[in-house]
C-alpha positions, 0 to 999 in steps of 0.5 A: 538412507542414512541419518545424515542423508536424510537431514540434507533434504530440507536444506535441499527443499529450502534451495530454491526459495533461498536462491530467489530470496537472495537474487531478488531481495537480498542483492537489491537491497544491499546494492541499494545500501551500496548506492546511497553511500556513494556519489559521483565526483566531477573534476573540472569541466567533467569532460575527458577520462577520469573526470568523473568518478564514484566516491565513498560519502558515508551517510551524506546522501542520507542527511541530504534526503532527510533534510529535503523538504520535498520529501517532507511535503510529499509524506505530508500529502501521503498522510492525508490521502492515506487517512482518507483511503484507510477509513473508507476502504476498510470500513467499507470492506467491513461493511460489505463483509458484515452484510455477505455474512448476514443470514438475510443475504441475497444474491451473496455469490454474485455480490461477492464477485462484483465487490472483488472484481474491481481489485482484479483490474491493474492499477494503471487500467483502473487510473486511466478508466477513472482519469477519463471520468475526471475529464470535463470534456469527456465525463458523464459525471460532469453533466450531473455534478459541476466538480473539477475532479482534477483540481488542486482542492479535489485531486487527492479525494480523486486518487483516493476514490481509485484506491477505495474502488480497487482495494475494498474487494481484497480487504472485503474478501480477507474479513469475509473468509474469516467470518466464514471460518467462525463456527455457526454455533456462536451466532446461534447462541447469541440469537437464541439469547435474543441478540438481533442481527445488528447486535451479533454483528457488533457484539459477536462478529467484529471482536472475533474479526479484530485480528483479521482487521489489523492484518488488513490495516497494516497492508493497507498502511504499506500500500498507502506509503508507496502510492505511485501508480495513481498520482504518476497516471493522473499526472499527464491529465492535470497540472495539480500534481507534482513530480514529487507528489508522493515520496516514491515519485520523488525516488523516481524523479531522482533516478530516472529523470534528473539521473542521481541514482545515489540520492534515489537510493538513500531516499528509497532506504529512508521510505523503507525505514519510515514504512517499517516503523509506522507499520510495527508502531501500529501493530505494537500499539493494538497488539494487546487488543488484537492478540492478547499480548502484553 
């Protein structure tokens, strides 16, 4: 085979990935940007042929999205929800990973499966499961705790509980896998120097785990910003969750309830931009500690 023929093989292997990327990522993004710069102009009563036509409006939809108080109220709710979820979920994931990696761990295989199993439950099914447990007429928990889990002051904690229950196992598995890749000699050396299991965890394991913790934190930030399943699924069970509780719920309402695809497209781009800023901003803040970069 000549050199030109061999040089074509890499591109041939890349073709399926390029096609999929173009069809399912590049084209939808481009179409969303195109919609975000358009709007329907209605002439007269909006009846008859030619009464409605699509016109170019530039950045007007983006300006309207950025000045919409409902969007920013949704961001504030997601900020509180996300802070709670990130701290509890990643804290539990780290704790479980360290306990399972301990030399004194018992039933480690069963424990790994039990902790990871909730992650395999679809989000809608998990939210419905917890939603029925939250309902006063069905919940056995209400017989023990006199708490309205779907009340205005508690519904955020109830949704956070669903996210923590479903996401802890995945993050635990990432951290645990990283721990298992660390040479055992490091632990043995620390123990020979007189370090206890707690000291090994705090002074050896956690510093080595820092890049993995950063990775799971970034993934969790992105997932939290995109929260949609929990509030949407619980909404029929309570009147304390509005149709714009989260930014993505507002996009859904604008696109499929009010039928304003143009505003929904602009809002979705704003959400994507804020997600990128938060994720990369977090990485920039911690990259020196995590990856040894300046």
